[in-house]
C-alpha positions, -999 to 999 in steps of 0.1 A, spaced: -124 118 -938 -112 146 -915 -76 150 -904 -81 134 -870 -97 103 -885 -67 101 -909 -43 102 -880 -61 75 -861 -63 53 -892 -26 58 -898 -18 48 -862 -40 17 -862 -59 2 -891 -96 -7 -896 -114 19 -875 -151 15 -870 -171 42 -852 -193 30 -823 -226 48 -814 -210 62 -782 -177 76 -771 -152 51 -785 -141 37 -818 -135 0 -826 -99 -4 -838 -82 -36 -850 -51 -31 -830 -38 -67 -833 -44 -87 -864 -69 -116 -858 -78 -105 -823 -107 -88 -806 -107 -51 -815 -98 -24 -790 -123 3 -780 -103 35 -781 -116 70 -772 -129 87 -803 -112 117 -820 -77 107 -807 -47 90 -824 -31 61 -806 -1 38 -811 1 3 -795 33 1 -774 28 -29 -752 4 -59 -751 -2 -94 -741 -27 -115 -761 -19 -147 -740 -13 -168 -771 13 -191 -755 10 -222 -735 24 -206 -703 26 -171 -688 51 -149 -704 75 -143 -675 93 -115 -695 61 -95 -690 46 -107 -657 57 -116 -622 37 -128 -592 29 -105 -563 34 -128 -533 40 -105 -503 18 -79 -486 35 -53 -464 67 -73 -462 52 -107 -453 42 -136 -474 5 -133 -481 -10 -167 -482 -39 -160 -504 -16 -149 -533 -5 -178 -555 31 -180 -567 47 -197 -597 47 -230 -579 9 -230 -576 5 -245 -611 -32 -251 -607 -40 -215 -601 -32 -202 -636 -38 -215 -671 -35 -203 -707 -57 -219 -733 -74 -208 -765 -55 -175 -762 -71 -167 -729 -56 -163 -694 -75 -181 -667 -69 -170 -631 -84 -196 -607 -92 -196 -570 -78 -228 -554 -76 -245 -520 -50 -267 -504 -48 -278 -468 -73 -251 -458 -55 -223 -477 -74 -205 -504 -52 -188 -530 -54 -171 -564 -29 -152 -587 -19 -115 -584 0 -107 -616 21 -75 -621 46 -59 -645 65 -42 -617 65 -42 -579 55 -20 -550 86 -14 -529 68 -20 -496 54 -54 -506 88 -71 -511 99 -96 -485 117 -84 -454 155 -90 -455 152 -111 -424 117 -126 -420 126 -139 -385 128 -103 -372 97 -86 -361 88 -53 -377 95 -43 -413 128 -25 -417 148 -29 -439 130 -30 -472 136 -58 -497 159 -53 -526 142 -32 -553 129 -55 -580 136 -46 -617 103 -38 -633 93 -56 -665 71 -28 -678 66 7 -666 47 35 -684 30 68 -680 3 86 -700 -18 69 -727 -46 44 -729 -47 13 -707 -71 -14 -718 -82 -49 -707 -108 -72 -721 -119 -98 -695 -147 -119 -681 -151 -114 -643 -156 -142 -617 -191 -156 -613 -189 -168 -577 -187 -149 -544 -158 -150 -520 -131 -134 -541 -126 -104 -564 -109 -94 -596 -92 -62 -608 -72 -44 -635 -52 -15 -622 -20 6 -622 4 13 -593 37 32 -587 65 13 -570 68 43 -546 32 52 -541 27 71 -508 65 75 -502 59 113 -503 29 135 -500 34 146 -536 13 122 -556 25 137 -589 60 125 -580 52 93 -560 23 81 -581 -13 72 -576 -30 38 -573 -54 38 -603 -81 11 -600 -94 9 -635 -117 -21 -628 -127 -38 -596 -153 -65 -593 -159 -73 -556 -193 -89 -563 -201 -109 -594 -220 -88 -619 -211 -54 -604 -182 -31 -614 -173 -4 -589 -165 32 -599 -129 35 -607 -109 45 -576 -78 66 -571 -56 63 -540 -26 85 -530 -4 97 -501 -1 61 -488 -26 40 -469 -25 56 -435 -34 89 -418 -23 109 -449 -44 89 -473 -65 107 -499 -87 93 -527 -113 101 -553 -135 82 -577 -145 83 -614 -181 93 -606 -171 118 -579 -198 102 -558 -202 101 -520 -213 74 -496 -213 36 -501 -193 29 -533 -209 -5 -536 -243 11 -540 -229 30 -570 -216 -1 -588 -225 -6 -625 -243 -39 -634 -226 -61 -660 -233 -96 -673 -206 -119 -658 -211 -144 -685 -198 -121 -711 -165 -104 -719 -163 -67 -711 -137 -40 -721 -122 -17 -694 -101 13 -702 -84 43 -687 -71 74 -707 -44 89 -685 -33 123 -695 -13 151 -678 -45 169 -670 -65 139 -657 -80 105 -661 -111 93 -681 -125 58 -676 -144 36 -700 -166 5 -697 -174 -12 -730 -167 20 -749 -187 43 -727 -174 69 -703 -178 60 -667 -178 96 -656 -161 130 -662 -124 134 -665 -110 135 -630 -78 146 -614 -81 184 -613 -110 188 -589 -108 195 -552 -88 168 -534 -78 152 -567 -44 148 -583 -27 133 -614 4 111 -613 35 121 -633 53 90 -624 58 58 -644 36 30 -631 32 -7 -636 1 -28 -645 -17 -54 -624 -42 -81 -633 -52 -95 -600 -75 -116 -579 -78 -119 -542 -99 -138 -517 -121 -118 -494 -113 -115 -456 -77 -125 -457 -63 -91 -449 -56 -83 -413 -53 -120 -405 -90 -124 -411 -106 -158 -418 -118 -163 -453 -155 -169 -460 -151 -206 -465 -185 -216 -479 -185 -192 -510 -148 -200 -517 -154 -237 -515 -182 -232 -540 -160 -211 -563 -133 -238 -562 -158 -266 -570 -172 -246 -599 -137 -239 -613 -145 -202 -612 -121 -180 -630 -112 -144 -639 -106 -148 -677 -85 -122 -695 -85 -119 -733 -58 -92 -736 -41 -63 -719 -29 -34 -741 -12 -1 -737 -13 27 -762 6 60 -765 -13 91 -776 0 102 -810 3 140 -812 
């Protein structure tokens, strides 16, 4: 056993090499193994295995607002039918009540701009809401989620990172970068991982894990929505590397033309959202009605965060 293998084994036990870029590591006793980038040493620093009977509110909160206003397609803690824990799995459902479709958007921190306005009766946005105390923030390391995506059309699921202050300056290293590790807009298709910085207006910039051009949906990777898949991101000071089921999704990115790397602590999101609600759009009722009737769900087995061990 070489020195690097000894370091990995010391950090986490029971390492099994896979026939591609990751190693299967028993990070949590009795749970599904993690798929960690080979040749590196890692230490588990935060995780949720969803073993309880209810959502651990010391780890997660609900995102309920979008640009200062209550976003009706986001479920909140009172929408008891939209979230369930059973058999050590987290189920996020799309539901309907009085013509409103909604589903959960969970996060370990909060985007400053998404908090409720101080006076909702006023038009406009200023002033910001009171800054919410984050439940978990982190930078650099390996971010991993094992999940089964939705099977019906009309809504999407995602696993991603965001900074509370993303876009507040034109320095993404300081203000952070939205890092979309996994997005499933269409059942059975995973988009290239997307990075967004400098806000969401005229100064916006972005890049993708495959450095591709053109229609991003045409570059989606096919998966079996009936099975669990493992999604990961290795975030280092010199770039990001993304993984799907232990295989790299593309080259390390972040140092190419028009790219950047965040040096800011960011929070985790495990989210769902109905299509067409943004911009006061009307949802596609027929597919959402079908998804509700089918009890469709985004099912999460675990979320784990690892530090790199030097």
